[in-house]
C-alpha positions as CSV (number, residue, x, y, z in Angstrom):
1,M,12.9,-7.6,7.9
2,N,9.5,-5.9,7.1
3,F,9.9,-3.3,9.9
4,P,6.7,-2.1,11.4
5,A,5.7,1.6,12.1
6,T,6.3,1.6,15.8
7,L,9.6,-0.2,16.2
8,F,12.0,2.8,15.7
9,S,12.2,6.5,16.5
10,T,11.1,9.0,13.9
11,A,14.7,9.8,13.1
12,W,15.4,6.3,11.9
13,Y,12.5,6.3,9.5
14,V,13.5,9.7,8.2
15,I,17.1,8.6,7.6
16,G,15.9,5.4,6.0
17,M,13.6,7.3,3.6
18,V,16.3,9.8,2.6
19,G,18.8,7.1,2.0
20,A,16.4,5.0,0.0
21,L,15.3,7.9,-2.2
22,A,19.0,8.8,-2.9
23,V,19.9,5.2,-3.8
24,L,16.8,4.8,-5.9
25,A,17.3,8.1,-7.8
26,L,20.9,7.1,-8.6
27,A,19.7,3.7,-9.8
28,I,17.1,5.3,-12.1
29,W,19.6,7.7,-13.5
30,Q,22.2,4.9,-14.2
31,A,19.8,2.1,-15.2
32,P,20.4,0.5,-18.6
33,W,16.9,1.3,-20.0
34,K,17.9,0.2,-23.5
35,W,18.2,-3.4,-22.2
36,L,14.5,-3.2,-21.2
37,A,13.6,-1.9,-24.7
38,D,13.8,-5.5,-25.8
39,S,10.3,-6.9,-25.0
40,R,11.8,-10.3,-24.0
41,H,13.9,-8.6,-21.3
42,L,11.1,-6.4,-20.2
43,N,8.7,-9.4,-19.8
44,V,11.3,-11.3,-17.8
45,W,12.0,-8.4,-15.5
46,L,8.3,-7.6,-14.9
47,G,7.6,-11.3,-14.4
48,A,10.4,-11.5,-11.8
49,V,9.0,-8.4,-10.0
50,V,5.5,-10.0,-9.9
51,A,6.8,-13.3,-8.7
52,L,8.9,-11.7,-6.0
53,A,6.0,-9.6,-4.8
54,L,4.1,-12.8,-4.2
55,I,7.0,-14.4,-2.5
56,W,7.6,-11.4,-0.2
57,S,4.0,-11.6,0.9
58,L,4.7,-15.1,2.3
59,R,6.7,-14.6,5.5
60,A,7.2,-16.1,8.9
61,G,7.9,-14.4,12.2
62,V,6.8,-14.0,15.8
63,Y,8.2,-10.7,17.0
64,P,7.7,-7.3,15.3
65,G,10.3,-6.7,12.7
66,L,11.7,-10.2,13.0
67,N,10.1,-11.6,9.9
68,L,11.8,-13.8,7.4
69,H,11.0,-14.5,3.7
70,L,12.9,-15.2,0.5
71,L,14.4,-12.2,-1.2
72,G,15.5,-12.9,-4.8
73,G,18.2,-10.2,-4.7
74,M,20.9,-12.2,-6.2
75,L,18.6,-13.6,-8.8
76,L,17.3,-10.2,-10.0
77,T,20.9,-8.9,-10.0
78,L,22.1,-11.7,-12.2
79,V,19.2,-11.3,-14.6
80,A,19.0,-7.5,-14.9
81,G,22.1,-6.0,-13.2
82,R,22.4,-3.8,-10.1
83,Q,20.4,-0.8,-11.1
84,L,17.4,-2.6,-12.5
85,A,17.5,-5.0,-9.6
86,L,17.2,-2.1,-7.1
87,I,14.3,-0.6,-9.1
88,G,12.6,-4.0,-9.4
89,L,12.9,-4.6,-5.6
90,A,11.6,-1.1,-5.0
91,L,8.5,-2.0,-7.0
92,V,8.2,-5.3,-5.1
93,L,8.3,-3.5,-1.8
94,A,5.8,-0.9,-3.0
95,A,3.4,-3.7,-4.0
96,V,3.8,-5.4,-0.6
97,T,3.3,-2.0,1.2
98,V,0.2,-1.2,-0.9
99,N,-1.2,-4.6,0.1
100,G,-0.9,-3.6,3.7
101,D,1.8,-6.0,4.7
102,T,4.1,-3.1,5.7
103,P,3.5,0.6,6.5
104,W,4.7,3.4,4.2
105,I,6.7,5.1,7.0
106,S,9.1,2.2,7.1
107,Y,9.5,1.9,3.4
108,G,12.9,3.5,3.4
109,L,14.4,1.3,6.0
110,N,12.8,-1.8,4.5
111,F,14.3,-0.8,1.1
112,L,17.8,-0.3,2.5
113,V,17.8,-3.6,4.3
114,M,15.8,-5.9,1.9
115,A,16.8,-4.4,-1.4
116,C,20.1,-2.5,-1.1
117,A,21.9,-5.0,1.2
118,P,21.3,-8.1,-1.0
119,V,21.8,-6.3,-4.3
120,Y,25.0,-4.6,-3.4
121,A,26.3,-7.8,-1.7
122,A,25.4,-9.7,-4.9
123,T,27.3,-7.1,-7.0
124,A,30.4,-7.4,-4.8
125,I,30.2,-11.2,-5.0
126,M,29.9,-11.3,-8.7
127,A,32.8,-8.9,-9.1
128,L,35.0,-11.0,-6.8
129,V,34.1,-14.2,-8.7
130,A,34.8,-12.6,-12.0
131,R,38.2,-11.3,-10.8
132,R,39.4,-14.4,-8.8
133,L,37.9,-17.4,-10.5
134,P,38.0,-18.8,-14.0
135,R,35.2,-17.9,-16.4
136,H,33.5,-21.2,-16.4
137,F,29.8,-22.2,-16.7
138,F,29.8,-24.1,-13.4
139,V,31.7,-21.3,-11.6
140,Y,29.0,-18.9,-12.7
141,I,26.2,-21.2,-11.5
142,F,27.5,-22.4,-8.2
143,C,29.5,-19.4,-7.0
144,N,27.0,-16.7,-8.1
145,G,23.7,-18.6,-8.1
146,F,24.1,-20.9,-5.1
147,F,26.8,-19.5,-2.8
148,G,26.3,-15.9,-3.8
149,A,22.6,-16.1,-3.0
150,A,23.3,-17.5,0.4
151,L,25.9,-14.8,1.1
152,S,23.5,-12.1,0.0
153,V,21.0,-13.3,2.6
154,A,23.7,-13.3,5.2
155,A,24.4,-9.7,4.3
156,V,20.7,-8.9,4.9
157,G,20.9,-10.7,8.2
158,G,23.9,-8.7,9.3
159,V,22.4,-5.4,8.3
160,S,19.0,-6.0,9.8
161,N,20.5,-7.2,13.1
162,A,22.7,-4.1,13.2
163,V,19.8,-1.8,12.6
164,L,17.6,-3.5,15.2
165,W,20.5,-3.5,17.8
166,L,21.8,0.0,17.2
167,S,18.3,1.5,17.3
168,G,17.7,-0.2,20.6
169,A,14.7,-2.1,19.3
170,Y,16.1,-5.4,20.6
171,P,19.2,-6.4,22.6
172,F,22.0,-8.1,20.8
173,E,21.8,-11.3,22.8
174,F,18.1,-11.6,22.0
175,L,18.8,-11.1,18.3
176,L,21.6,-13.6,18.3
177,D,19.4,-16.3,20.0
178,Q,16.1,-15.7,18.4
179,Y,16.7,-14.3,14.9
180,T,20.2,-14.6,13.5
181,M,20.3,-18.4,13.4
182,Y,17.3,-18.5,11.1
183,F,19.1,-16.7,8.4
184,L,21.2,-19.9,7.9
185,L,18.0,-21.8,6.9
186,L,16.8,-18.9,4.8
187,G,20.2,-18.7,3.1
188,F,20.0,-22.4,2.2
189,S,16.5,-22.0,0.7
190,E,17.5,-18.8,-1.2
191,A,20.6,-20.6,-2.6
192,W,18.6,-23.6,-3.8
193,L,15.9,-21.5,-5.4
194,T,18.2,-19.0,-7.1
195,G,20.6,-21.7,-8.3
196,M,17.8,-23.7,-9.8
197,V,16.2,-20.8,-11.6
198,V,19.5,-19.4,-12.9
199,T,20.6,-22.8,-14.1
200,L,17.4,-23.3,-16.1
201,M,17.6,-19.8,-17.5
202,V,21.2,-19.9,-18.7
203,V,20.7,-23.4,-20.2
204,Y,17.5,-22.7,-22.1
205,R,17.2,-18.9,-22.3
206,P,20.7,-17.4,-21.7
207,E,19.6,-14.2,-23.5
208,W,17.4,-13.5,-20.5
209,V,20.3,-13.2,-18.1
210,S,22.2,-9.9,-18.7
211,T,25.3,-10.9,-16.7
212,F,25.8,-14.2,-18.6
213,D,27.8,-14.3,-21.9
214,D,27.7,-17.5,-24.0
215,H,31.0,-16.8,-25.6
216,L,32.7,-16.0,-22.3
217,Y,31.4,-18.9,-20.2
218,L,30.9,-21.7,-22.8
219,D,33.4,-21.2,-25.6
220,N,36.5,-23.3,-25.3
221,Q,35.3,-25.2,-22.3
C-alpha cells in the first residue's frame, strides 16, 4: 500500500489513474447526496474522513510500496454506504498525498487498492450476510463489523500483492514471506477497531449508521 512514484512503469500509473477516475465519477453520480443533507450525517462523514486521514498517515513498512496501516473501509461503508465511502476515502488519500506521504502519480493505483478493494469487498460481505444470515443485532455487529472488516483487509492484501507481483515490482515468494503474513495482524487490528466503533454507534447513535435499521435488527428480537 502507499505505492511510491518509481515502483511501476508509466503504463501502470496511467491505467490506475484512468480506473480511479472512472470509479470515482460513477460514485459521485450515484452517491446519496440527500443523506448528507442532514447535518448530523454530514458531520459524522466528515469526522470519519478526518480521523482516517490521520490514521493513514501512521504506517509501518521497510521496503518501497510495502507499507501497512489501518484502512477503515468497512467502517465507512457501514456508516455511509458504498458511494460515499469511496468518495470519503478518495478525500482521505488526497489529504495524505497533499501532506507528502505519497506522490500524485500513484494516486490512481493507491485509490484502487486502498479504497476500491476494501469498499467493494465490504459491500459484497454485507450483501452476503443480509442474504444468508438472520437479521439480528449481533449478526450485524460481528459478521459485518468484526469479520467483515478483517476480510476487507484481506482483500486489500490480495489486490496489492497481485499488483506488485504482476507488475514485476517484487517476486511472489518475497511478497509471500515478507508482506502477506502481516495482513493477518492488520486484519485483527482492523476488526477490533471497526467492531468497537460500530458497536458504540449502533447502540448510542444508530441514526448515524445508514446501513443499520432499528426496526429490522432490533424489533422482535
